C-alpha positions in Angstrom: -49.7 4.0 -67.1 -46.8 3.9 -70.1 -43.2 4.3 -68.6 -40.4 5.6 -70.3 -37.7 3.2 -68.7 -34.4 5.3 -68.8 -31.4 3.3 -68.0 -28.1 5.2 -67.7 -25.1 4.6 -66.0 -21.1 4.6 -67.6 -19.7 2.7 -70.4 -19.2 -0.2 -69.8 -21.6 -1.0 -67.0 -23.4 -3.1 -68.8 -26.8 -1.3 -70.4 -26.9 -3.3 -73.7 -26.5 -6.8 -72.1 -29.4 -5.7 -69.6 -31.3 -4.7 -72.9 -30.9 -6.9 -74.5 -31.5 -9.7 -72.2 -34.4 -8.2 -70.6 -36.0 -8.1 -74.7 -35.8 -11.5 -74.2 -37.2 -12.2 -71.1 -40.1 -9.2 -71.7 -41.2 -8.8 -75.7 -44.1 -7.4 -74.7 -41.7 -4.1 -73.3 -40.7 -1.8 -76.4 -37.0 -1.3 -76.5 -35.6 1.9 -78.1 -32.7 2.0 -80.4 -30.7 4.7 -80.3 -28.8 6.5 -83.0 -25.5 7.3 -82.7 -22.6 8.6 -85.1 -19.8 5.7 -84.9 -20.1 2.1 -86.2 -22.1 0.2 -83.0 -21.3 -3.3 -83.6 -23.9 -5.9 -83.3 -23.6 -6.1 -79.8 -25.7 -2.6 -79.3 -29.4 -1.8 -80.2 -28.1 1.4 -82.2 -28.4 2.8 -85.7 -24.9 4.3 -86.9 -25.3 7.4 -88.9 -23.1 9.7 -90.1 -22.8 13.2 -88.7 -24.3 14.9 -91.5 -27.2 12.2 -91.3 -27.5 12.8 -87.1 -28.0 16.4 -88.2 -30.1 16.8 -90.8 -32.6 14.3 -88.4 -32.3 16.5 -85.5 -33.3 19.4 -88.0 -36.3 17.3 -89.0 -37.1 16.8 -85.6 -36.7 13.1 -85.4 -35.2 12.8 -81.6 -37.5 13.6 -78.8 -33.7 13.5 -76.4 -30.1 14.1 -78.0 -26.9 14.8 -76.3 -23.5 14.8 -77.1 -20.5 12.5 -75.2 -17.3 11.4 -75.8 -17.3 13.2 -79.2 -20.0 11.5 -80.2 -23.6 12.5 -81.2 -26.1 10.5 -79.6 -29.9 10.7 -80.1 -33.8 8.7 -79.1 -35.8 8.9 -81.8 -39.4 10.3 -81.7 -41.5 6.7 -82.3 -40.8 6.6 -78.3 -43.4 9.4 -78.0 -46.1 7.3 -80.3 -45.1 4.0 -78.2 -46.0 6.0 -75.0 -49.1 7.8 -76.3 -50.4 4.1 -77.2 -49.9 3.0 -73.3 -46.6 0.7 -73.9 -43.5 0.5 -71.9 -40.2 1.6 -73.3 -37.0 1.0 -72.6 -33.7 3.5 -73.7 -30.6 3.3 -73.4 -30.4 6.8 -72.0 -27.5 9.2 -70.6 -26.7 10.9 -67.5 -26.0 13.7 -69.8 -29.5 14.3 -70.8 -31.6 13.1 -68.1 -32.7 16.5 -66.9 -34.5 17.0 -70.0 -35.6 13.7 -70.0 -37.2 14.2 -67.0 -38.4 17.6 -67.9 -39.9 15.9 -71.1 -41.4 12.8 -69.8 -42.0 13.9 -66.4 -44.2 10.9 -64.6 -43.9 8.7 -67.1 -39.9 8.8 -66.9 -38.7 6.1 -64.7 -34.8 6.4 -63.9 -32.8 3.7 -63.5 -28.8 3.8 -62.8 -26.6 1.1 -63.6 -23.4 0.7 -61.3 -20.5 -1.5 -61.0 -18.0 -1.2 -58.8 -14.8 1.0 -60.4 -12.5 -2.1 -60.7 -15.1 -4.1 -62.3 -16.1 -0.8 -64.7 -12.0 -0.7 -65.5 -11.6 -4.2 -66.6 -15.1 -4.6 -68.4 -13.5 -0.7 -70.5 -10.2 -2.7 -70.9 -11.8 -5.7 -72.4 -13.7 -3.9 -74.6 -10.8 -2.1 -76.0 -12.3 1.1 -77.3 -10.1 3.5 -74.8 -7.1 4.6 -74.2 -5.6 3.9 -70.4 -6.3 8.1 -70.0 -10.0 8.0 -71.6 -10.9 4.6 -69.6 -9.8 6.5 -66.1 -11.5 9.9 -67.2 -14.9 7.6 -67.5 -14.6 6.3 -64.4 -13.7 9.8 -62.8 -16.8 10.9 -64.4 -18.9 8.3 -63.4 -17.9 8.5 -60.0 -18.8 12.1 -60.1 -22.5 12.0 -61.9 -23.3 9.2 -59.7 -22.9 11.0 -56.9 -25.3 13.3 -57.6 -28.0 11.3 -58.7 -29.0 10.7 -55.2 -32.9 10.2 -56.0 -32.6 7.8 -58.6 -33.4 4.1 -58.8 -29.7 2.0 -58.8 -29.2 -1.6 -60.1 -25.9 -2.8 -59.2 -24.4 -5.0 -62.4 -21.4 -6.4 -60.7 -22.1 -9.8 -60.7 -23.1 -12.4 -63.4 -25.8 -10.8 -65.6 -28.3 -12.8 -64.8 -28.3 -11.6 -60.9 -28.8 -7.8 -62.8 -31.8 -9.2 -65.1 -33.6 -10.3 -62.3 -33.1 -7.1 -60.2 -34.3 -5.5 -63.1 -37.3 -7.7 -63.7 -38.6 -7.2 -60.4 -37.9 -3.6 -61.1 -40.3 -3.5 -63.9 -42.7 -6.4 -61.7 -43.2 -3.3 -59.2 -43.3 -0.1 -61.6 -44.4 -1.1 -64.8 -45.8 -4.4 -65.6 -49.3 -5.3 -64.6 
């Protein structure tokens, strides 16, 4: 069965690093990019759009999921649905904000995974990233703890340690759930 592996977790928890590493280990898996209304740099698998471009694509029905977070717009393209129809396993950098809609839209195909890390690890990563103020970092950490507590029925992947540990854990999960 085709699966949509829906990685979600706090900003700075390491989802993009996991996606990049798993893509190298498993080229047969399709890692979908996100559309986002900010410049994403080279470390993210994103397509940067202006707010107007994003709105036009949303109105044209080109997103299977979209959401707002931290003053930005995010979307997952409808190409994901086409890949699933062709029996591929697809991995996306999803959002806890869009999780209920993803669960409704993709049903049994959805494999949600919450990527976690200890607050002090997240804080340090966000500080090193340099995109948020101290206040914004603390707000994100509080939000992460609140939403993490709400997602009790979701597989968890701890990303506190070196990336290779998390990649190995994700590979084990994918081998069990998706890869034959």
